[in-house]
C-alpha positions as CSV (number, residue, x, y, z in Angstrom):
1,M,-13.5,27.8,-11.2
2,L,-13.0,25.5,-14.1
3,F,-14.5,21.9,-14.3
4,P,-12.9,19.8,-16.9
5,E,-14.5,16.4,-17.7
6,N,-11.7,14.8,-19.6
7,R,-8.0,15.1,-20.4
8,E,-8.6,17.0,-23.6
9,Q,-10.3,19.7,-21.7
10,V,-7.5,19.9,-19.3
11,E,-5.0,20.3,-22.1
12,A,-7.2,23.1,-23.6
13,I,-7.3,24.9,-20.3
14,V,-3.6,24.8,-19.9
15,A,-3.1,26.0,-23.5
16,K,-5.4,28.9,-22.9
17,A,-3.8,29.8,-19.6
18,R,-0.4,29.9,-21.2
19,E,-1.7,32.2,-24.0
20,E,-3.4,34.6,-21.5
21,G,-0.7,34.4,-18.8
22,K,-3.2,33.1,-16.2
23,A,-2.1,30.9,-13.3
24,L,-3.9,27.6,-12.4
25,V,-4.2,25.7,-9.1
26,P,-5.5,22.1,-9.1
27,L,-8.2,21.0,-6.8
28,S,-9.7,17.5,-6.6
29,S,-10.9,17.0,-3.0
30,G,-14.0,18.2,-1.2
31,A,-13.7,20.7,1.6
32,P,-12.1,21.3,4.0
33,H,-8.6,21.9,2.5
34,L,-6.3,21.7,5.5
35,H,-2.8,22.4,4.1
36,G,-3.4,25.2,1.7
37,A,-1.7,23.5,-1.3
38,S,-4.9,23.7,-3.4
39,V,-5.7,27.3,-2.3
40,N,-4.0,30.1,-4.2
41,P,-5.4,33.6,-4.5
42,Q,-3.0,34.2,-7.4
43,A,-4.5,31.5,-9.6
44,E,-7.8,30.2,-11.1
45,T,-8.9,26.9,-9.6
46,I,-9.2,23.9,-12.0
47,C,-11.4,21.4,-10.2
48,F,-11.2,17.7,-11.1
49,S,-14.4,16.7,-9.3
50,R,-16.1,15.8,-12.5
51,M,-13.3,13.5,-13.6
52,D,-14.4,10.8,-11.2
53,A,-14.3,7.5,-13.2
54,I,-13.0,4.3,-11.7
55,M,-11.4,3.3,-14.9
56,K,-10.3,-0.3,-14.0
57,I,-10.1,-2.7,-11.1
58,D,-7.8,-5.6,-11.7
59,R,-7.7,-8.2,-8.9
60,R,-5.4,-10.6,-10.7
61,N,-2.6,-7.9,-10.9
62,R,-3.8,-6.1,-7.8
63,Y,-4.2,-2.6,-9.0
64,A,-6.9,0.0,-9.8
65,R,-6.8,2.9,-12.2
66,V,-8.8,6.0,-11.2
67,E,-9.3,9.6,-12.4
68,A,-8.2,12.5,-10.2
69,G,-11.7,13.2,-8.8
70,V,-12.3,9.7,-7.3
71,T,-12.7,10.0,-3.6
72,F,-12.1,7.4,-0.8
73,E,-15.8,7.3,-0.2
74,R,-16.3,5.8,-3.7
75,L,-13.1,3.7,-4.2
76,I,-13.0,1.8,-0.9
77,P,-16.4,0.0,-1.3
78,A,-15.7,-0.5,-5.0
79,L,-12.5,-2.3,-4.2
80,A,-14.2,-4.3,-1.4
81,E,-16.7,-5.7,-3.9
82,A,-13.8,-7.0,-5.9
83,G,-12.2,-8.6,-2.8
84,M,-9.5,-5.9,-2.4
85,R,-8.5,-3.1,-0.2
86,L,-6.4,0.1,-0.7
87,N,-3.5,0.8,1.5
88,A,-5.0,4.1,2.6
89,P,-4.1,6.7,5.2
90,F,-5.5,6.6,8.7
91,L,-9.2,7.6,8.6
92,P,-9.0,9.9,5.5
93,R,-11.9,12.2,4.8
94,A,-14.6,10.6,2.7
95,S,-14.4,13.6,0.2
96,K,-10.6,13.4,-0.1
97,S,-9.3,12.6,-3.6
98,V,-7.5,9.3,-3.6
99,V,-5.0,10.5,-6.2
100,A,-4.3,13.8,-4.3
101,S,-3.7,11.8,-1.2
102,M,-1.2,9.5,-2.9
103,L,0.6,12.4,-4.6
104,E,0.9,14.1,-1.2
105,R,2.6,10.9,0.1
106,E,0.2,10.7,3.1
107,A,1.1,7.9,5.5
108,V,-0.5,4.6,4.9
109,V,-1.8,2.2,7.7
110,V,-0.3,-1.0,6.4
111,P,3.5,-0.5,6.3
112,K,4.0,-4.3,5.8
113,Y,3.2,-4.0,2.1
114,Q,4.7,-0.6,1.5
115,Y,8.0,-1.0,-0.4
116,D,8.7,2.7,-1.2
117,Y,7.5,6.0,0.1
118,T,5.4,6.6,-3.0
119,D,3.5,3.3,-2.5
120,P,0.7,2.6,-3.4
121,L,1.1,5.1,-6.3
122,L,2.3,3.3,-9.4
123,N,1.7,5.4,-12.6
124,V,0.2,8.8,-13.4
125,E,-0.8,10.7,-16.5
126,V,0.2,14.3,-16.3
127,V,-0.6,17.4,-18.4
128,C,2.5,19.5,-17.8
129,G,2.6,23.3,-17.5
130,S,4.2,23.3,-20.9
131,G,1.0,21.7,-22.4
132,E,2.7,18.4,-23.1
133,L,1.2,15.1,-22.1
134,F,3.3,12.7,-20.1
135,R,2.8,9.3,-18.6
136,T,5.2,7.7,-16.1
137,G,6.5,4.1,-15.7
138,S,5.1,1.3,-17.8
139,A,2.2,3.6,-18.8
140,A,4.6,5.7,-20.8
141,G,4.3,3.8,-24.1
142,P,3.1,5.6,-27.2
143,G,-0.6,5.7,-28.2
144,P,-3.8,5.6,-26.2
145,I,-3.7,3.6,-22.9
146,E,-6.4,1.2,-24.3
147,E,-3.9,0.0,-26.9
148,L,-0.9,-0.4,-24.5
149,K,0.0,-4.0,-23.8
150,A,1.8,-3.1,-20.6
151,D,0.0,-3.7,-17.3
152,M,0.8,-0.1,-16.2
153,C,1.9,-1.3,-12.8
154,L,5.7,-0.6,-13.0
155,P,6.3,2.8,-11.5
156,W,9.9,3.3,-12.6
157,G,10.8,5.1,-15.8
158,P,10.5,5.8,-18.7
159,G,14.3,5.2,-19.0
160,S,16.5,5.4,-15.9
161,I,14.7,8.4,-14.3
162,D,12.1,7.9,-11.6
163,F,9.6,10.5,-12.9
164,L,6.9,9.4,-10.5
165,R,8.9,10.6,-7.6
166,F,9.4,13.9,-9.3
167,F,5.6,14.6,-9.5
168,T,4.8,13.5,-5.9
169,G,4.9,16.2,-3.3
170,A,5.0,18.9,-6.0
171,Q,1.7,20.4,-4.9
172,G,0.6,20.8,-8.5
173,T,3.6,23.0,-9.4
174,M,4.9,20.7,-12.2
175,G,1.8,19.2,-13.8
176,L,-1.9,18.3,-13.5
177,V,-2.5,14.6,-12.9
178,T,-5.6,13.3,-14.7
179,W,-5.5,9.7,-13.6
180,A,-3.3,7.3,-11.6
181,T,-2.8,3.5,-11.1
182,L,-2.7,2.4,-7.5
183,K,-1.4,-0.8,-6.0
184,T,-4.1,-2.7,-4.0
185,E,-4.0,-5.5,-1.6
186,I,-6.2,-8.6,-1.1
187,L,-9.0,-8.0,1.4
188,P,-8.4,-10.1,4.5
189,S,-10.9,-12.9,5.0
190,L,-10.1,-12.9,8.8
191,S,-8.4,-10.4,11.1
192,N,-7.8,-9.8,14.8
193,L,-7.4,-6.3,16.2
194,Y,-5.2,-5.7,19.2
195,F,-4.8,-2.7,21.5
196,I,-1.3,-2.3,23.1
197,P,-1.4,0.4,25.8
198,A,1.7,2.2,27.2
199,D,2.6,5.2,29.3
200,M,5.1,6.4,26.8
201,A,5.6,6.2,23.0
202,E,9.1,4.8,23.0
203,P,8.4,1.2,24.0
204,L,5.6,1.1,21.3
205,V,8.0,2.3,18.7
206,T,10.6,-0.3,19.7
207,L,7.9,-3.0,19.6
208,A,6.7,-1.9,16.2
209,N,10.2,-2.1,14.9
210,G,10.5,-5.8,15.9
211,L,7.0,-6.7,14.7
212,L,7.6,-5.2,11.2
213,L,11.0,-6.7,10.9
214,N,9.3,-10.1,11.2
215,R,6.3,-8.9,9.1
216,V,3.9,-9.9,11.8
217,V,1.2,-7.1,11.7
218,D,-0.6,-5.5,8.9
219,D,-2.3,-2.3,10.1
220,C,-0.1,-0.5,12.6
221,V,-0.8,3.0,14.1
222,I,0.3,4.5,17.4
223,L,-1.9,7.3,18.9
224,N,-1.7,9.4,22.0
225,R,-4.8,9.8,24.2
226,V,-6.0,13.0,22.5
227,N,-5.9,11.7,18.9
228,F,-7.3,8.3,19.8
229,A,-10.4,9.8,21.5
230,A,-10.8,12.4,18.7
231,A,-10.5,9.7,15.9
232,F,-13.0,7.1,17.3
233,A,-15.6,9.3,19.1
234,D,-18.7,10.4,17.3
235,S,-19.4,13.5,19.4
236,A,-17.6,16.0,21.7
237,Q,-19.2,14.3,24.7
238,E,-18.2,10.8,23.6
239,E,-14.7,12.1,23.0
240,S,-14.4,13.5,26.5
241,D,-15.8,10.3,28.0
242,L,-13.3,8.2,26.0
243,A,-10.3,10.3,26.8
244,V,-10.5,9.5,30.5
245,K,-10.7,5.8,30.0
246,I,-7.8,5.1,27.7
247,P,-4.0,5.2,28.5
248,E,-1.6,7.8,27.4
249,W,-0.6,5.9,24.3
250,V,-2.2,3.1,22.4
251,M,-0.8,1.1,19.4
252,L,-3.5,-0.4,17.1
253,C,-2.4,-3.4,15.1
254,R,-4.1,-6.0,13.2
255,I,-3.1,-9.6,12.3
256,C,-4.8,-10.7,9.1
257,G,-5.5,-14.0,7.4
258,F,-6.4,-14.4,3.7
259,E,-7.9,-17.0,1.4
260,R,-5.5,-19.8,2.3
261,Y,-5.4,-21.1,5.8
262,P,-6.4,-17.8,7.5
263,E,-6.8,-19.4,11.0
264,E,-3.4,-21.0,10.9
265,R,-1.7,-17.8,9.7
266,I,-3.3,-15.8,12.4
267,A,-2.4,-18.3,15.1
268,V,1.3,-18.2,14.1
269,Y,1.4,-14.4,14.0
270,E,-0.6,-14.1,17.2
271,E,1.9,-16.2,19.1
272,M,4.8,-14.0,17.7
273,L,2.9,-10.8,18.8
274,L,2.2,-12.0,22.3
275,D,5.8,-13.2,22.7
276,A,7.1,-9.8,21.5
277,C,4.8,-7.9,23.9
278,A,5.8,-10.1,26.8
279,K,9.5,-9.5,26.2
280,A,8.8,-5.7,26.1
281,G,6.7,-5.8,29.2
282,L,3.5,-4.8,27.3
283,S,0.1,-6.4,26.9
284,A,-1.8,-7.0,23.6
285,L,-5.5,-6.7,24.4
286,R,-8.5,-7.5,22.3
287,E,-10.5,-4.8,24.1
288,L,-9.5,-1.8,26.2
289,P,-10.8,-1.9,29.8
290,D,-14.1,-0.1,30.4
291,C,-14.5,0.3,26.6
292,D,-17.0,-2.5,25.7
293,G,-17.8,-2.5,22.0
294,L,-15.0,-0.2,21.0
295,A,-13.0,-2.9,19.4
296,G,-15.6,-3.7,16.8
297,K,-16.0,0.0,15.9
298,V,-12.2,0.6,15.6
299,N,-11.8,-2.5,13.5
300,T,-14.5,-1.3,11.0
301,M,-13.1,2.2,10.9
302,L,-9.5,1.2,10.3
303,G,-10.5,-0.2,6.9
304,D,-12.7,2.7,5.9
305,C,-12.6,6.5,5.5
306,D,-14.2,9.0,7.8
307,R,-17.8,9.2,6.6
308,R,-19.1,11.3,9.6
309,E,-20.6,14.7,8.9
310,T,-17.7,16.5,10.7
311,Y,-14.2,15.3,10.0
312,W,-12.6,14.0,13.2
313,K,-9.8,16.6,13.1
314,L,-12.3,19.5,12.9
315,R,-14.8,18.5,15.6
316,R,-13.6,21.3,17.9
317,G,-13.7,23.9,15.1
318,G,-10.0,24.3,14.1
319,E,-6.8,22.4,13.7
320,R,-3.2,23.0,12.9
321,E,-0.6,20.3,12.3
322,I,3.1,19.4,11.8
323,D,3.9,16.4,9.7
324,F,7.4,14.8,9.0
325,L,9.3,11.6,8.6
326,A,11.9,10.4,11.1
327,P,14.3,7.4,11.4
328,P,13.3,4.9,14.0
329,S,16.3,5.7,16.2
330,K,15.3,9.4,16.5
331,T,11.5,9.0,16.7
332,P,11.3,8.8,20.5
333,A,13.3,12.0,21.0
334,L,11.3,13.9,18.4
335,V,8.1,12.7,20.1
336,D,9.4,14.2,23.3
337,I,10.0,17.5,21.5
338,L,6.4,17.4,20.2
339,C,5.1,16.6,23.7
340,G,6.8,19.8,24.9
341,L,4.2,21.7,22.9
342,E,1.5,20.7,25.4
343,G,0.1,23.8,27.1
344,K,1.8,26.2,24.7
345,C,-0.6,26.2,21.8
346,G,-3.9,27.2,23.4
347,G,-5.4,23.8,22.6
348,D,-5.1,20.1,23.1
349,L,-2.2,18.3,21.4
350,G,-2.8,15.0,19.5
351,I,0.1,12.9,18.1
352,T,-0.1,10.1,15.6
353,I,2.9,7.9,14.8
354,Q,2.8,5.6,11.8
355,P,5.6,3.3,10.7
356,Q,6.3,3.4,7.0
357,V,8.0,1.2,4.4
358,Q,8.1,-1.8,6.7
359,G,9.3,0.2,9.6
360,R,12.3,1.9,7.9
361,A,10.9,5.3,9.0
362,Y,8.1,6.8,11.0
363,R,5.6,9.4,10.0
364,L,4.9,11.8,12.9
365,E,1.9,14.1,12.9
366,A,1.2,16.6,15.7
367,N,-2.3,18.1,15.7
368,V,-3.3,21.1,17.8
369,F,-7.1,21.3,18.3
370,F,-8.6,24.6,19.1
371,D,-12.1,26.3,19.0
372,G,-11.4,28.1,15.8
373,S,-11.4,31.6,17.3
374,A,-7.7,32.3,17.5
375,P,-5.6,30.2,15.2
376,E,-2.6,32.6,15.2
377,L,-1.3,31.2,18.5
378,P,-0.9,27.5,17.5
379,E,0.4,28.6,14.0
380,Q,3.2,30.7,15.6
381,V,4.1,28.1,18.2
382,L,4.3,25.3,15.6
383,A,6.4,27.5,13.3
384,D,8.8,28.3,16.2
385,I,9.4,24.6,16.9
386,L,10.2,23.6,13.2
387,P,14.0,24.5,13.4
388,E,14.4,22.4,16.6
389,L,12.6,19.4,15.0
390,H,14.7,19.8,11.8
391,G,17.9,19.9,13.8
392,N,17.0,16.7,15.6
393,G,16.4,14.6,12.5
394,A,12.9,15.5,11.3
395,F,12.6,15.3,7.5
396,F,9.8,17.6,6.1
397,D,9.0,15.8,2.9
398,R,5.6,17.5,2.7
399,P,6.6,21.1,3.2
400,Y,3.5,23.3,3.4
401,G,3.6,27.0,4.1
402,A,6.4,27.9,6.6
403,M,7.9,24.4,6.3
404,A,9.0,25.2,2.7
405,R,11.2,28.0,3.8
406,L,13.0,25.6,6.2
407,V,13.3,22.8,3.6
408,Y,14.6,24.7,0.6
409,R,17.6,26.3,2.2
410,D,20.2,24.4,0.1
411,P,21.0,26.6,-2.9
412,V,22.2,23.8,-5.1
413,S,19.2,21.5,-4.9
414,T,16.8,24.5,-4.9
415,E,18.3,25.9,-8.1
416,A,18.1,22.4,-9.7
417,L,14.3,22.3,-9.0
418,R,13.9,25.8,-10.4
419,K,15.6,24.7,-13.6
420,L,13.2,21.7,-13.8
421,K,10.3,24.0,-13.2
422,A,11.4,26.1,-16.2
423,I,11.2,22.9,-18.3
424,Y,7.9,21.5,-17.2
425,D,6.2,24.8,-16.6
426,P,8.1,27.4,-18.6
427,D,5.5,30.1,-18.0
428,G,5.1,29.5,-14.3
429,I,1.4,29.1,-14.5
430,L,1.0,26.1,-12.1
431,N,0.3,27.0,-8.5
432,P,2.8,29.9,-8.4
433,G,4.3,30.9,-5.0
434,K,4.4,27.4,-3.5
435,L,7.4,25.4,-2.4
436,C,10.6,27.1,-3.6
437,F,9.0,28.7,-6.7
438,T,8.1,32.0,-5.0
439,G,9.8,33.9,-7.8
440,R,7.8,32.5,-10.6
């Protein structure tokens, strides 16, 4: 395993790998590695854990620039000290690389301030497989970044091509990202958390559509009973106790107030929330019945990472998942298909639904929890259901493993990607065998 400490060392590693014909796979997060993108037996691992500098935090322009090894555990409190928060995924691992998470397009918890599926990622610096250095967006000017007059916040370009989109979701097959600028938001000075229970997911999806259309709520996550209990319990016993107290589905949403008139802002949005719930036949609760004290815990955890010794998805020993995007109109039907997995996988089925880009799409994640002794069953069952999900509108924009074979079936777009791969990584040394690059 190689441990570069700066960009120059990364460039030297890539140059040597090209000369010797050795493959490289990037790694920047701490264990466990759930999706396998950073695990490749054909390649030598280049670990970015020592490139962990928080290079800049700019509250005026609301962004942070961090190296690839910076984790959620470090960045979240650093931003809080500056009065800001990151639009982060739902309870990310403390040891997860922030840059890796954004490059993987993980779902964020505040869709209200997400304007593109790559948000909050803005610019990146990349060492391509060709050995060339490249910076995207307004960071692409010539010379060292310290001499650039650009704010490095504009993600588009250089030129008319959106290079940032090209590097996201690539699983390290096109280049090695050394640092990134990330859009941040102002830390709320006041917030109210609400629980909205339901027997089915469909009314909650419909409610979320209306709330986000009017930009009422900030944080917005829909969880079924299994994932809610797993996420917010601290032990197996607490998880079992919580699971029998909560309804089948719960939407968590927060209304936030900021530096100017926070009470008035919350009062206006609270009235809109309660009115929308009443029209939908739902109730917005400040605390779930028989769950005293849970609201304070959930409120704290929503704005943080999972700092517990055992990551919430791995408390039972093992986990397999399906992850995809869906349009709002098809989300309820796709949830029904996922619910059909119950009892077929040899483990409990958790489902998380997250609206993205102000509700224009929903990120659905199904988690099968098992004891770790026989993972083949859930893997096979999940693989078998992929074509049905795909045929009913699921878009697998993060295609790990078997999903890649389903996604890259179009010969025209696949061949175009292979031609780009030949330009950016002509020797095929970066994470070979992943995505549609099995032949390189």
